[in-house]
mmJSON file of the N, C-alpha and C atoms, coordinates in Angstrom:
{"data_MODEL":{"atom_site":{
"group_PDB":["ATOM","ATOM","ATOM","ATOM","ATOM","ATOM","ATOM","ATOM","ATOM","ATOM","ATOM","ATOM","ATOM","ATOM","ATOM","ATOM","ATOM","ATOM","ATOM","ATOM","ATOM","ATOM","ATOM","ATOM","ATOM","ATOM","ATOM","ATOM","ATOM","ATOM","ATOM","ATOM","ATOM","ATOM","ATOM","ATOM","ATOM","ATOM","ATOM","ATOM","ATOM","ATOM","ATOM","ATOM","ATOM","ATOM","ATOM","ATOM","ATOM","ATOM","ATOM","ATOM","ATOM","ATOM","ATOM","ATOM","ATOM","ATOM","ATOM","ATOM","ATOM","ATOM","ATOM","ATOM","ATOM","ATOM","ATOM","ATOM","ATOM","ATOM","ATOM","ATOM","ATOM","ATOM","ATOM","ATOM","ATOM","ATOM","ATOM","ATOM","ATOM","ATOM","ATOM","ATOM","ATOM","ATOM","ATOM","ATOM","ATOM","ATOM","ATOM","ATOM","ATOM","ATOM","ATOM","ATOM","ATOM","ATOM","ATOM","ATOM","ATOM","ATOM","ATOM","ATOM","ATOM","ATOM","ATOM","ATOM","ATOM","ATOM","ATOM","ATOM","ATOM","ATOM","ATOM","ATOM","ATOM","ATOM","ATOM","ATOM","ATOM","ATOM","ATOM","ATOM","ATOM","ATOM","ATOM","ATOM","ATOM","ATOM","ATOM","ATOM","ATOM","ATOM","ATOM","ATOM","ATOM","ATOM","ATOM","ATOM","ATOM","ATOM","ATOM","ATOM","ATOM","ATOM","ATOM","ATOM","ATOM","ATOM","ATOM","ATOM","ATOM","ATOM","ATOM","ATOM","ATOM","ATOM","ATOM","ATOM","ATOM","ATOM","ATOM","ATOM","ATOM","ATOM","ATOM","ATOM","ATOM","ATOM","ATOM","ATOM","ATOM","ATOM","ATOM","ATOM","ATOM","ATOM","ATOM","ATOM","ATOM","ATOM","ATOM","ATOM","ATOM","ATOM","ATOM","ATOM","ATOM","ATOM","ATOM","ATOM","ATOM","ATOM","ATOM","ATOM","ATOM","ATOM","ATOM","ATOM","ATOM","ATOM","ATOM","ATOM","ATOM","ATOM","ATOM","ATOM","ATOM","ATOM","ATOM","ATOM","ATOM","ATOM","ATOM","ATOM","ATOM","ATOM","ATOM","ATOM","ATOM","ATOM","ATOM","ATOM","ATOM","ATOM","ATOM","ATOM","ATOM","ATOM","ATOM","ATOM","ATOM","ATOM","ATOM","ATOM","ATOM","ATOM","ATOM","ATOM"],
"id":[1,2,3,4,5,6,7,8,9,10,11,12,13,14,15,16,17,18,19,20,21,22,23,24,25,26,27,28,29,30,31,32,33,34,35,36,37,38,39,40,41,42,43,44,45,46,47,48,49,50,51,52,53,54,55,56,57,58,59,60,61,62,63,64,65,66,67,68,69,70,71,72,73,74,75,76,77,78,79,80,81,82,83,84,85,86,87,88,89,90,91,92,93,94,95,96,97,98,99,100,101,102,103,104,105,106,107,108,109,110,111,112,113,114,115,116,117,118,119,120,121,122,123,124,125,126,127,128,129,130,131,132,133,134,135,136,137,138,139,140,141,142,143,144,145,146,147,148,149,150,151,152,153,154,155,156,157,158,159,160,161,162,163,164,165,166,167,168,169,170,171,172,173,174,175,176,177,178,179,180,181,182,183,184,185,186,187,188,189,190,191,192,193,194,195,196,197,198,199,200,201,202,203,204,205,206,207,208,209,210,211,212,213,214,215,216,217,218,219,220,221,222,223,224,225,226,227,228,229,230,231,232,233,234,235,236,237,238,239,240],
"type_symbol":["N","C","C","N","C","C","N","C","C","N","C","C","N","C","C","N","C","C","N","C","C","N","C","C","N","C","C","N","C","C","N","C","C","N","C","C","N","C","C","N","C","C","N","C","C","N","C","C","N","C","C","N","C","C","N","C","C","N","C","C","N","C","C","N","C","C","N","C","C","N","C","C","N","C","C","N","C","C","N","C","C","N","C","C","N","C","C","N","C","C","N","C","C","N","C","C","N","C","C","N","C","C","N","C","C","N","C","C","N","C","C","N","C","C","N","C","C","N","C","C","N","C","C","N","C","C","N","C","C","N","C","C","N","C","C","N","C","C","N","C","C","N","C","C","N","C","C","N","C","C","N","C","C","N","C","C","N","C","C","N","C","C","N","C","C","N","C","C","N","C","C","N","C","C","N","C","C","N","C","C","N","C","C","N","C","C","N","C","C","N","C","C","N","C","C","N","C","C","N","C","C","N","C","C","N","C","C","N","C","C","N","C","C","N","C","C","N","C","C","N","C","C","N","C","C","N","C","C","N","C","C","N","C","C","N","C","C","N","C","C"],
"label_atom_id":["N","CA","C","N","CA","C","N","CA","C","N","CA","C","N","CA","C","N","CA","C","N","CA","C","N","CA","C","N","CA","C","N","CA","C","N","CA","C","N","CA","C","N","CA","C","N","CA","C","N","CA","C","N","CA","C","N","CA","C","N","CA","C","N","CA","C","N","CA","C","N","CA","C","N","CA","C","N","CA","C","N","CA","C","N","CA","C","N","CA","C","N","CA","C","N","CA","C","N","CA","C","N","CA","C","N","CA","C","N","CA","C","N","CA","C","N","CA","C","N","CA","C","N","CA","C","N","CA","C","N","CA","C","N","CA","C","N","CA","C","N","CA","C","N","CA","C","N","CA","C","N","CA","C","N","CA","C","N","CA","C","N","CA","C","N","CA","C","N","CA","C","N","CA","C","N","CA","C","N","CA","C","N","CA","C","N","CA","C","N","CA","C","N","CA","C","N","CA","C","N","CA","C","N","CA","C","N","CA","C","N","CA","C","N","CA","C","N","CA","C","N","CA","C","N","CA","C","N","CA","C","N","CA","C","N","CA","C","N","CA","C","N","CA","C","N","CA","C","N","CA","C","N","CA","C","N","CA","C","N","CA","C","N","CA","C","N","CA","C","N","CA","C","N","CA","C","N","CA","C"],
"label_alt_id":[null,null,null,null,null,null,null,null,null,null,null,null,null,null,null,null,null,null,null,null,null,null,null,null,null,null,null,null,null,null,null,null,null,null,null,null,null,null,null,null,null,null,null,null,null,null,null,null,null,null,null,null,null,null,null,null,null,null,null,null,null,null,null,null,null,null,null,null,null,null,null,null,null,null,null,null,null,null,null,null,null,null,null,null,null,null,null,null,null,null,null,null,null,null,null,null,null,null,null,null,null,null,null,null,null,null,null,null,null,null,null,null,null,null,null,null,null,null,null,null,null,null,null,null,null,null,null,null,null,null,null,null,null,null,null,null,null,null,null,null,null,null,null,null,null,null,null,null,null,null,null,null,null,null,null,null,null,null,null,null,null,null,null,null,null,null,null,null,null,null,null,null,null,null,null,null,null,null,null,null,null,null,null,null,null,null,null,null,null,null,null,null,null,null,null,null,null,null,null,null,null,null,null,null,null,null,null,null,null,null,null,null,null,null,null,null,null,null,null,null,null,null,null,null,null,null,null,null,null,null,null,null,null,null,null,null,null,null,null,null],
"label_comp_id":["MET","MET","MET","ARG","ARG","ARG","LYS","LYS","LYS","THR","THR","THR","ASN","ASN","ASN","CYS","CYS","CYS","ALA","ALA","ALA","VAL","VAL","VAL","CYS","CYS","CYS","GLU","GLU","GLU","ALA","ALA","ALA","ARG","ARG","ARG","CYS","CYS","CYS","PRO","PRO","PRO","PHE","PHE","PHE","GLY","GLY","GLY","SER","SER","SER","LEU","LEU","LEU","SER","SER","SER","LEU","LEU","LEU","HIS","HIS","HIS","GLU","GLU","GLU","ARG","ARG","ARG","SER","SER","SER","ARG","ARG","ARG","LEU","LEU","LEU","ASN","ASN","ASN","SER","SER","SER","LEU","LEU","LEU","ILE","ILE","ILE","ARG","ARG","ARG","HIS","HIS","HIS","HIS","HIS","HIS","ARG","ARG","ARG","TYR","TYR","TYR","GLU","GLU","GLU","LYS","LYS","LYS","GLY","GLY","GLY","GLU","GLU","GLU","THR","THR","THR","ILE","ILE","ILE","PHE","PHE","PHE","ALA","ALA","ALA","GLN","GLN","GLN","GLY","GLY","GLY","ASN","ASN","ASN","MET","MET","MET","ILE","ILE","ILE","SER","SER","SER","GLY","GLY","GLY","CYS","CYS","CYS","TYR","TYR","TYR","MET","MET","MET","LEU","LEU","LEU","CYS","CYS","CYS","GLU","GLU","GLU","GLY","GLY","GLY","LYS","LYS","LYS","VAL","VAL","VAL","GLN","GLN","GLN","LEU","LEU","LEU","ALA","ALA","ALA","HIS","HIS","HIS","ARG","ARG","ARG","THR","THR","THR","GLY","GLY","GLY","HIS","HIS","HIS","THR","THR","THR","GLN","GLN","GLN","ILE","ILE","ILE","VAL","VAL","VAL","LYS","LYS","LYS","PHE","PHE","PHE","LEU","LEU","LEU","ARG","ARG","ARG","ASP","ASP","ASP","GLY","GLY","GLY","GLU","GLU","GLU","CYS","CYS","CYS","PHE","PHE","PHE"],
"label_asym_id":["A","A","A","A","A","A","A","A","A","A","A","A","A","A","A","A","A","A","A","A","A","A","A","A","A","A","A","A","A","A","A","A","A","A","A","A","A","A","A","A","A","A","A","A","A","A","A","A","A","A","A","A","A","A","A","A","A","A","A","A","A","A","A","A","A","A","A","A","A","A","A","A","A","A","A","A","A","A","A","A","A","A","A","A","A","A","A","A","A","A","A","A","A","A","A","A","A","A","A","A","A","A","A","A","A","A","A","A","A","A","A","A","A","A","A","A","A","A","A","A","A","A","A","A","A","A","A","A","A","A","A","A","A","A","A","A","A","A","A","A","A","A","A","A","A","A","A","A","A","A","A","A","A","A","A","A","A","A","A","A","A","A","A","A","A","A","A","A","A","A","A","A","A","A","A","A","A","A","A","A","A","A","A","A","A","A","A","A","A","A","A","A","A","A","A","A","A","A","A","A","A","A","A","A","A","A","A","A","A","A","A","A","A","A","A","A","A","A","A","A","A","A","A","A","A","A","A","A","A","A","A","A","A","A","A","A","A","A","A","A"],
"label_entity_id":["1","1","1","1","1","1","1","1","1","1","1","1","1","1","1","1","1","1","1","1","1","1","1","1","1","1","1","1","1","1","1","1","1","1","1","1","1","1","1","1","1","1","1","1","1","1","1","1","1","1","1","1","1","1","1","1","1","1","1","1","1","1","1","1","1","1","1","1","1","1","1","1","1","1","1","1","1","1","1","1","1","1","1","1","1","1","1","1","1","1","1","1","1","1","1","1","1","1","1","1","1","1","1","1","1","1","1","1","1","1","1","1","1","1","1","1","1","1","1","1","1","1","1","1","1","1","1","1","1","1","1","1","1","1","1","1","1","1","1","1","1","1","1","1","1","1","1","1","1","1","1","1","1","1","1","1","1","1","1","1","1","1","1","1","1","1","1","1","1","1","1","1","1","1","1","1","1","1","1","1","1","1","1","1","1","1","1","1","1","1","1","1","1","1","1","1","1","1","1","1","1","1","1","1","1","1","1","1","1","1","1","1","1","1","1","1","1","1","1","1","1","1","1","1","1","1","1","1","1","1","1","1","1","1","1","1","1","1","1","1"],
"label_seq_id":[1,1,1,2,2,2,3,3,3,4,4,4,5,5,5,6,6,6,7,7,7,8,8,8,9,9,9,10,10,10,11,11,11,12,12,12,13,13,13,14,14,14,15,15,15,16,16,16,17,17,17,18,18,18,19,19,19,20,20,20,21,21,21,22,22,22,23,23,23,24,24,24,25,25,25,26,26,26,27,27,27,28,28,28,29,29,29,30,30,30,31,31,31,32,32,32,33,33,33,34,34,34,35,35,35,36,36,36,37,37,37,38,38,38,39,39,39,40,40,40,41,41,41,42,42,42,43,43,43,44,44,44,45,45,45,46,46,46,47,47,47,48,48,48,49,49,49,50,50,50,51,51,51,52,52,52,53,53,53,54,54,54,55,55,55,56,56,56,57,57,57,58,58,58,59,59,59,60,60,60,61,61,61,62,62,62,63,63,63,64,64,64,65,65,65,66,66,66,67,67,67,68,68,68,69,69,69,70,70,70,71,71,71,72,72,72,73,73,73,74,74,74,75,75,75,76,76,76,77,77,77,78,78,78,79,79,79,80,80,80],
"pdbx_PDB_ins_code":[null,null,null,null,null,null,null,null,null,null,null,null,null,null,null,null,null,null,null,null,null,null,null,null,null,null,null,null,null,null,null,null,null,null,null,null,null,null,null,null,null,null,null,null,null,null,null,null,null,null,null,null,null,null,null,null,null,null,null,null,null,null,null,null,null,null,null,null,null,null,null,null,null,null,null,null,null,null,null,null,null,null,null,null,null,null,null,null,null,null,null,null,null,null,null,null,null,null,null,null,null,null,null,null,null,null,null,null,null,null,null,null,null,null,null,null,null,null,null,null,null,null,null,null,null,null,null,null,null,null,null,null,null,null,null,null,null,null,null,null,null,null,null,null,null,null,null,null,null,null,null,null,null,null,null,null,null,null,null,null,null,null,null,null,null,null,null,null,null,null,null,null,null,null,null,null,null,null,null,null,null,null,null,null,null,null,null,null,null,null,null,null,null,null,null,null,null,null,null,null,null,null,null,null,null,null,null,null,null,null,null,null,null,null,null,null,null,null,null,null,null,null,null,null,null,null,null,null,null,null,null,null,null,null,null,null,null,null,null,null],
"Cartn_x":[0.493,-0.721,-0.935,-1.151,-1.439,-2.841,-3.527,-4.866,-4.78,-5.767,-5.859,-7.323,-7.671,-9.066,-9.467,-10.716,-11.248,-10.57,-9.947,-9.301,-8.207,-7.634,-6.565,-7.06,-8.275,-8.737,-10.08,-10.45,-11.767,-12.047,-11.055,-11.268,-11.642,-11.199,-11.47,-12.63,-13.204,-14.205,-15.486,-15.915,-17.151,-18.387,-18.224,-19.35,-19.414,-18.568,-18.499,-19.782,-20.627,-21.871,-22.99,-22.746,-23.76,-23.852,-25.003,-25.165,-24.342,-24.105,-23.361,-24.046,-25.358,-26.12,-25.9,-25.98,-25.776,-24.342,-23.381,-21.98,-21.703,-22.319,-22.098,-22.649,-23.759,-24.313,-23.378,-22.818,-21.903,-20.586,-20.124,-18.854,-18.824,-19.976,-19.999,-19.628,-19.695,-19.376,-17.969,-17.315,-16.019,-14.874,-13.885,-12.636,-11.523,-10.717,-9.635,-8.309,-7.542,-6.223,-5.251,-4.019,-2.95,-1.959,-1.658,-0.728,0.59,1.664,2.986,3.236,4.125,4.499,4.975,4.427,4.813,4.041,3.253,2.49,1.304,1.045,-0.08,-1.355,-2.374,-3.668,-4.446,-4.543,-5.077,-4.515,-4.495,-3.907,-4.992,-4.636,-5.526,-6.019,-7.321,-7.898,-8.403,-8.023,-8.53,-10.018,-10.723,-12.126,-12.15,-12.815,-12.874,-14.334,-14.57,-15.915,-15.79,-16.649,-16.637,-16.018,-15.815,-15.293,-14.116,-13.056,-11.883,-11.908,-11.631,-11.533,-10.118,-9.485,-8.124,-8.17,-7.754,-7.782,-6.573,-5.416,-4.188,-3.177,-2.552,-1.511,-1.866,-1.282,-1.465,-1.5,-2.394,-2.506,-2.347,-1.573,-1.362,-2.225,-3.125,-3.888,-3.142,-2.826,-2.022,-2.564,-2.321,-2.675,-1.37,-1.255,-0.004,-0.231,0.505,0.471,1.903,2.761,4.177,4.922,4.296,4.853,3.739,4.083,3.102,2.65,1.351,0.761,-0.042,0.397,-0.314,-1.602,-2.711,-4.027,-4.405,-4.134,-4.535,-3.846,-3.628,-3.186,-4.373,-4.616,-5.667,-5.027,-5.723,-5.208,-6.215,-5.839,-6.674,-8.142,-9.027,-10.471,-11.119,-10.34,-10.92,-11.294,-12.281,-12.749,-12.443,-12.247,-12.053,-12.592],
"Cartn_y":[9.601,8.826,8.181,6.865,6.13,5.571,5.536,4.953,3.443,2.811,1.359,0.984,-0.274,-0.679,-1.734,-2.172,-3.113,-4.478,-4.845,-6.155,-6.295,-5.177,-5.192,-5.757,-5.414,-5.798,-6.519,-7.093,-7.705,-8.742,-9.511,-10.553,-9.96,-8.736,-8.103,-7.113,-6.918,-5.88,-6.166,-5.214,-5.426,-5.38,-4.947,-4.894,-6.127,-7.116,-8.325,-9.127,-8.978,-9.746,-9.089,-7.886,-7.221,-7.88,-7.768,-8.296,-7.451,-7.982,-7.233,-5.91,-5.92,-4.699,-3.669,-4.106,-3.193,-2.65,-3.517,-3.075,-2.113,-2.317,-1.403,-0.022,0.04,1.338,2.008,1.235,1.765,2.222,1.513,1.849,3.264,3.807,5.168,6.194,5.805,6.709,6.503,5.414,5.042,5.613,6.164,6.588,5.786,5.127,4.277,5.019,4.932,5.559,4.658,4.692,3.963,5.015,4.983,5.937,5.24,5.963,5.447,5.509,4.67,4.676,6.079,6.593,7.905,9.065,8.801,9.862,10.266,11.551,12.055,11.933,11.332,11.194,12.494,12.967,14.295,14.775,16.085,16.686,17.261,17.398,17.98,19.338,19.567,20.831,20.823,19.798,19.703,19.387,19.902,19.536,18.171,17.212,15.851,15.52,14.92,14.431,12.965,12.169,10.761,9.907,8.68,7.665,6.993,6.749,6.061,4.62,3.689,2.286,1.822,1.231,0.747,-0.689,-0.879,-2.214,-3.038,-2.403,-3.144,-2.183,-2.606,-1.786,-1.329,-0.2,0.329,1.849,2.473,3.927,4.369,5.398,5.967,7.218,7.236,8.436,9.151,10.42,11.145,12.551,13.065,14.432,15.189,16.337,17.097,18.427,18.63,19.894,20.205,20.422,20.603,19.284,18.236,16.888,15.977,14.822,13.892,12.903,12.85,11.88,10.889,9.632,8.612,8.267,8.409,8.138,6.68,6.175,4.811,4.365,3.064,2.468,1.726,1.925,1.208,0.181,-0.924,-2.017,-2.415,-3.389,-3.871,-3.993,-3.451,-3.605,-2.558,-1.702,-0.699,0.558,1.269,2.515,3.675,4.829,6.044,7.243],
"Cartn_z":[-4.599,-4.541,-5.903,-5.917,-7.145,-7.065,-8.187,-8.208,-8.199,-7.612,-7.573,-7.786,-7.633,-7.824,-6.81,-6.859,-5.872,-5.898,-7.011,-7.09,-6.041,-5.608,-4.613,-3.285,-2.897,-1.557,-1.574,-2.683,-2.805,-1.721,-1.317,-0.31,1.048,1.337,2.634,2.584,1.419,1.215,2.009,2.842,3.599,2.709,1.456,0.528,-0.357,-0.083,-0.888,-0.924,0.092,0.133,-0.672,-1.185,-2.004,-3.378,-4.001,-5.358,-6.322,-7.518,-8.531,-8.849,-8.901,-9.174,-8.07,-6.816,-5.69,-5.678,-5.942,-5.955,-7.095,-8.25,-9.368,-9.051,-8.347,-7.929,-6.926,-6.018,-5.013,-5.644,-6.66,-7.31,-7.877,-8.227,-8.76,-7.691,-6.429,-5.319,-4.766,-5.177,-4.604,-5.427,-4.73,-5.366,-4.732,-5.55,-5.067,-5.135,-4.071,-4.044,-3.3,-3.737,-3.053,-2.564,-1.283,-0.685,-0.372,-0.516,-0.21,1.294,1.788,3.192,3.586,4.677,5.176,4.57,3.551,2.893,3.776,3.876,4.664,3.844,4.416,3.75,3.917,5.127,5.404,6.725,6.88,8.073,8.971,10.209,11.205,10.706,10.763,10.318,8.891,8.086,6.709,6.721,5.725,5.538,4.861,5.451,4.924,4.605,3.463,3.17,2.788,3.319,2.984,4.062,3.692,4.605,3.918,4.656,4.13,4.617,3.711,4.072,3.761,4.746,4.576,4.059,2.83,2.221,2.625,2.654,2.926,3.542,4.61,5.223,6.624,6.997,8.34,8.249,9.002,9.05,10.492,10.682,12.014,12.135,13.116,13.42,14.529,14.305,15.281,15.497,16.675,17.06,17.254,16.592,16.689,17.381,18.471,19.206,19.624,18.662,18.955,18.913,19.37,19.256,18.739,18.269,17.712,18.774,18.991,19.912,19.073,19.046,18.278,19.011,18.312,18.881,18.669,17.462,17.136,15.855,15.726,14.473,13.868,12.602,11.89,10.985,10.768,9.945,8.878,8.068,6.956,7.356,6.506,6.69,7.575,8.224,9.118,8.333,8.848,8.245,9.191,8.588,9.387,8.619],
"occupancy":[1.0,1.0,1.0,1.0,1.0,1.0,1.0,1.0,1.0,1.0,1.0,1.0,1.0,1.0,1.0,1.0,1.0,1.0,1.0,1.0,1.0,1.0,1.0,1.0,1.0,1.0,1.0,1.0,1.0,1.0,1.0,1.0,1.0,1.0,1.0,1.0,1.0,1.0,1.0,1.0,1.0,1.0,1.0,1.0,1.0,1.0,1.0,1.0,1.0,1.0,1.0,1.0,1.0,1.0,1.0,1.0,1.0,1.0,1.0,1.0,1.0,1.0,1.0,1.0,1.0,1.0,1.0,1.0,1.0,1.0,1.0,1.0,1.0,1.0,1.0,1.0,1.0,1.0,1.0,1.0,1.0,1.0,1.0,1.0,1.0,1.0,1.0,1.0,1.0,1.0,1.0,1.0,1.0,1.0,1.0,1.0,1.0,1.0,1.0,1.0,1.0,1.0,1.0,1.0,1.0,1.0,1.0,1.0,1.0,1.0,1.0,1.0,1.0,1.0,1.0,1.0,1.0,1.0,1.0,1.0,1.0,1.0,1.0,1.0,1.0,1.0,1.0,1.0,1.0,1.0,1.0,1.0,1.0,1.0,1.0,1.0,1.0,1.0,1.0,1.0,1.0,1.0,1.0,1.0,1.0,1.0,1.0,1.0,1.0,1.0,1.0,1.0,1.0,1.0,1.0,1.0,1.0,1.0,1.0,1.0,1.0,1.0,1.0,1.0,1.0,1.0,1.0,1.0,1.0,1.0,1.0,1.0,1.0,1.0,1.0,1.0,1.0,1.0,1.0,1.0,1.0,1.0,1.0,1.0,1.0,1.0,1.0,1.0,1.0,1.0,1.0,1.0,1.0,1.0,1.0,1.0,1.0,1.0,1.0,1.0,1.0,1.0,1.0,1.0,1.0,1.0,1.0,1.0,1.0,1.0,1.0,1.0,1.0,1.0,1.0,1.0,1.0,1.0,1.0,1.0,1.0,1.0,1.0,1.0,1.0,1.0,1.0,1.0,1.0,1.0,1.0,1.0,1.0,1.0,1.0,1.0,1.0,1.0,1.0,1.0],
"B_iso_or_equiv":[0.0,0.0,0.0,0.0,0.0,0.0,0.0,0.0,0.0,0.0,0.0,0.0,0.0,0.0,0.0,0.0,0.0,0.0,0.0,0.0,0.0,0.0,0.0,0.0,0.0,0.0,0.0,0.0,0.0,0.0,0.0,0.0,0.0,0.0,0.0,0.0,0.0,0.0,0.0,0.0,0.0,0.0,0.0,0.0,0.0,0.0,0.0,0.0,0.0,0.0,0.0,0.0,0.0,0.0,0.0,0.0,0.0,0.0,0.0,0.0,0.0,0.0,0.0,0.0,0.0,0.0,0.0,0.0,0.0,0.0,0.0,0.0,0.0,0.0,0.0,0.0,0.0,0.0,0.0,0.0,0.0,0.0,0.0,0.0,0.0,0.0,0.0,0.0,0.0,0.0,0.0,0.0,0.0,0.0,0.0,0.0,0.0,0.0,0.0,0.0,0.0,0.0,0.0,0.0,0.0,0.0,0.0,0.0,0.0,0.0,0.0,0.0,0.0,0.0,0.0,0.0,0.0,0.0,0.0,0.0,0.0,0.0,0.0,0.0,0.0,0.0,0.0,0.0,0.0,0.0,0.0,0.0,0.0,0.0,0.0,0.0,0.0,0.0,0.0,0.0,0.0,0.0,0.0,0.0,0.0,0.0,0.0,0.0,0.0,0.0,0.0,0.0,0.0,0.0,0.0,0.0,0.0,0.0,0.0,0.0,0.0,0.0,0.0,0.0,0.0,0.0,0.0,0.0,0.0,0.0,0.0,0.0,0.0,0.0,0.0,0.0,0.0,0.0,0.0,0.0,0.0,0.0,0.0,0.0,0.0,0.0,0.0,0.0,0.0,0.0,0.0,0.0,0.0,0.0,0.0,0.0,0.0,0.0,0.0,0.0,0.0,0.0,0.0,0.0,0.0,0.0,0.0,0.0,0.0,0.0,0.0,0.0,0.0,0.0,0.0,0.0,0.0,0.0,0.0,0.0,0.0,0.0,0.0,0.0,0.0,0.0,0.0,0.0,0.0,0.0,0.0,0.0,0.0,0.0,0.0,0.0,0.0,0.0,0.0,0.0],
"pdbx_formal_charge":[null,null,null,null,null,null,null,null,null,null,null,null,null,null,null,null,null,null,null,null,null,null,null,null,null,null,null,null,null,null,null,null,null,null,null,null,null,null,null,null,null,null,null,null,null,null,null,null,null,null,null,null,null,null,null,null,null,null,null,null,null,null,null,null,null,null,null,null,null,null,null,null,null,null,null,null,null,null,null,null,null,null,null,null,null,null,null,null,null,null,null,null,null,null,null,null,null,null,null,null,null,null,null,null,null,null,null,null,null,null,null,null,null,null,null,null,null,null,null,null,null,null,null,null,null,null,null,null,null,null,null,null,null,null,null,null,null,null,null,null,null,null,null,null,null,null,null,null,null,null,null,null,null,null,null,null,null,null,null,null,null,null,null,null,null,null,null,null,null,null,null,null,null,null,null,null,null,null,null,null,null,null,null,null,null,null,null,null,null,null,null,null,null,null,null,null,null,null,null,null,null,null,null,null,null,null,null,null,null,null,null,null,null,null,null,null,null,null,null,null,null,null,null,null,null,null,null,null,null,null,null,null,null,null,null,null,null,null,null,null],
"auth_seq_id":[1,1,1,2,2,2,3,3,3,4,4,4,5,5,5,6,6,6,7,7,7,8,8,8,9,9,9,10,10,10,11,11,11,12,12,12,13,13,13,14,14,14,15,15,15,16,16,16,17,17,17,18,18,18,19,19,19,20,20,20,21,21,21,22,22,22,23,23,23,24,24,24,25,25,25,26,26,26,27,27,27,28,28,28,29,29,29,30,30,30,31,31,31,32,32,32,33,33,33,34,34,34,35,35,35,36,36,36,37,37,37,38,38,38,39,39,39,40,40,40,41,41,41,42,42,42,43,43,43,44,44,44,45,45,45,46,46,46,47,47,47,48,48,48,49,49,49,50,50,50,51,51,51,52,52,52,53,53,53,54,54,54,55,55,55,56,56,56,57,57,57,58,58,58,59,59,59,60,60,60,61,61,61,62,62,62,63,63,63,64,64,64,65,65,65,66,66,66,67,67,67,68,68,68,69,69,69,70,70,70,71,71,71,72,72,72,73,73,73,74,74,74,75,75,75,76,76,76,77,77,77,78,78,78,79,79,79,80,80,80],
"auth_comp_id":["MET","MET","MET","ARG","ARG","ARG","LYS","LYS","LYS","THR","THR","THR","ASN","ASN","ASN","CYS","CYS","CYS","ALA","ALA","ALA","VAL","VAL","VAL","CYS","CYS","CYS","GLU","GLU","GLU","ALA","ALA","ALA","ARG","ARG","ARG","CYS","CYS","CYS","PRO","PRO","PRO","PHE","PHE","PHE","GLY","GLY","GLY","SER","SER","SER","LEU","LEU","LEU","SER","SER","SER","LEU","LEU","LEU","HIS","HIS","HIS","GLU","GLU","GLU","ARG","ARG","ARG","SER","SER","SER","ARG","ARG","ARG","LEU","LEU","LEU","ASN","ASN","ASN","SER","SER","SER","LEU","LEU","LEU","ILE","ILE","ILE","ARG","ARG","ARG","HIS","HIS","HIS","HIS","HIS","HIS","ARG","ARG","ARG","TYR","TYR","TYR","GLU","GLU","GLU","LYS","LYS","LYS","GLY","GLY","GLY","GLU","GLU","GLU","THR","THR","THR","ILE","ILE","ILE","PHE","PHE","PHE","ALA","ALA","ALA","GLN","GLN","GLN","GLY","GLY","GLY","ASN","ASN","ASN","MET","MET","MET","ILE","ILE","ILE","SER","SER","SER","GLY","GLY","GLY","CYS","CYS","CYS","TYR","TYR","TYR","MET","MET","MET","LEU","LEU","LEU","CYS","CYS","CYS","GLU","GLU","GLU","GLY","GLY","GLY","LYS","LYS","LYS","VAL","VAL","VAL","GLN","GLN","GLN","LEU","LEU","LEU","ALA","ALA","ALA","HIS","HIS","HIS","ARG","ARG","ARG","THR","THR","THR","GLY","GLY","GLY","HIS","HIS","HIS","THR","THR","THR","GLN","GLN","GLN","ILE","ILE","ILE","VAL","VAL","VAL","LYS","LYS","LYS","PHE","PHE","PHE","LEU","LEU","LEU","ARG","ARG","ARG","ASP","ASP","ASP","GLY","GLY","GLY","GLU","GLU","GLU","CYS","CYS","CYS","PHE","PHE","PHE"],
"auth_asym_id":["A","A","A","A","A","A","A","A","A","A","A","A","A","A","A","A","A","A","A","A","A","A","A","A","A","A","A","A","A","A","A","A","A","A","A","A","A","A","A","A","A","A","A","A","A","A","A","A","A","A","A","A","A","A","A","A","A","A","A","A","A","A","A","A","A","A","A","A","A","A","A","A","A","A","A","A","A","A","A","A","A","A","A","A","A","A","A","A","A","A","A","A","A","A","A","A","A","A","A","A","A","A","A","A","A","A","A","A","A","A","A","A","A","A","A","A","A","A","A","A","A","A","A","A","A","A","A","A","A","A","A","A","A","A","A","A","A","A","A","A","A","A","A","A","A","A","A","A","A","A","A","A","A","A","A","A","A","A","A","A","A","A","A","A","A","A","A","A","A","A","A","A","A","A","A","A","A","A","A","A","A","A","A","A","A","A","A","A","A","A","A","A","A","A","A","A","A","A","A","A","A","A","A","A","A","A","A","A","A","A","A","A","A","A","A","A","A","A","A","A","A","A","A","A","A","A","A","A","A","A","A","A","A","A","A","A","A","A","A","A"],
"auth_atom_id":["N","CA","C","N","CA","C","N","CA","C","N","CA","C","N","CA","C","N","CA","C","N","CA","C","N","CA","C","N","CA","C","N","CA","C","N","CA","C","N","CA","C","N","CA","C","N","CA","C","N","CA","C","N","CA","C","N","CA","C","N","CA","C","N","CA","C","N","CA","C","N","CA","C","N","CA","C","N","CA","C","N","CA","C","N","CA","C","N","CA","C","N","CA","C","N","CA","C","N","CA","C","N","CA","C","N","CA","C","N","CA","C","N","CA","C","N","CA","C","N","CA","C","N","CA","C","N","CA","C","N","CA","C","N","CA","C","N","CA","C","N","CA","C","N","CA","C","N","CA","C","N","CA","C","N","CA","C","N","CA","C","N","CA","C","N","CA","C","N","CA","C","N","CA","C","N","CA","C","N","CA","C","N","CA","C","N","CA","C","N","CA","C","N","CA","C","N","CA","C","N","CA","C","N","CA","C","N","CA","C","N","CA","C","N","CA","C","N","CA","C","N","CA","C","N","CA","C","N","CA","C","N","CA","C","N","CA","C","N","CA","C","N","CA","C","N","CA","C","N","CA","C","N","CA","C","N","CA","C","N","CA","C","N","CA","C","N","CA","C","N","CA","C","N","CA","C","N","CA","C"],
"pdbx_PDB_model_num":[1,1,1,1,1,1,1,1,1,1,1,1,1,1,1,1,1,1,1,1,1,1,1,1,1,1,1,1,1,1,1,1,1,1,1,1,1,1,1,1,1,1,1,1,1,1,1,1,1,1,1,1,1,1,1,1,1,1,1,1,1,1,1,1,1,1,1,1,1,1,1,1,1,1,1,1,1,1,1,1,1,1,1,1,1,1,1,1,1,1,1,1,1,1,1,1,1,1,1,1,1,1,1,1,1,1,1,1,1,1,1,1,1,1,1,1,1,1,1,1,1,1,1,1,1,1,1,1,1,1,1,1,1,1,1,1,1,1,1,1,1,1,1,1,1,1,1,1,1,1,1,1,1,1,1,1,1,1,1,1,1,1,1,1,1,1,1,1,1,1,1,1,1,1,1,1,1,1,1,1,1,1,1,1,1,1,1,1,1,1,1,1,1,1,1,1,1,1,1,1,1,1,1,1,1,1,1,1,1,1,1,1,1,1,1,1,1,1,1,1,1,1,1,1,1,1,1,1,1,1,1,1,1,1,1,1,1,1,1,1]
}}}
């Protein structure tokens, strides 16, 4: 996992319409991360807090019960 910043996805950011003041307040709550292809973001059963926003790329949501069942693919701009 590599850190990144808002400049990577600013054009797609749903918070782009906020004022600079509002965005600066929001930035204190945001953590930016870049994941490599195939890297697991979190696994079934993990405790998750917060909301993930996909800036660029594709994420596979899957359910594993002996085999992998793909539930959904997420793309740029989607939250999960």
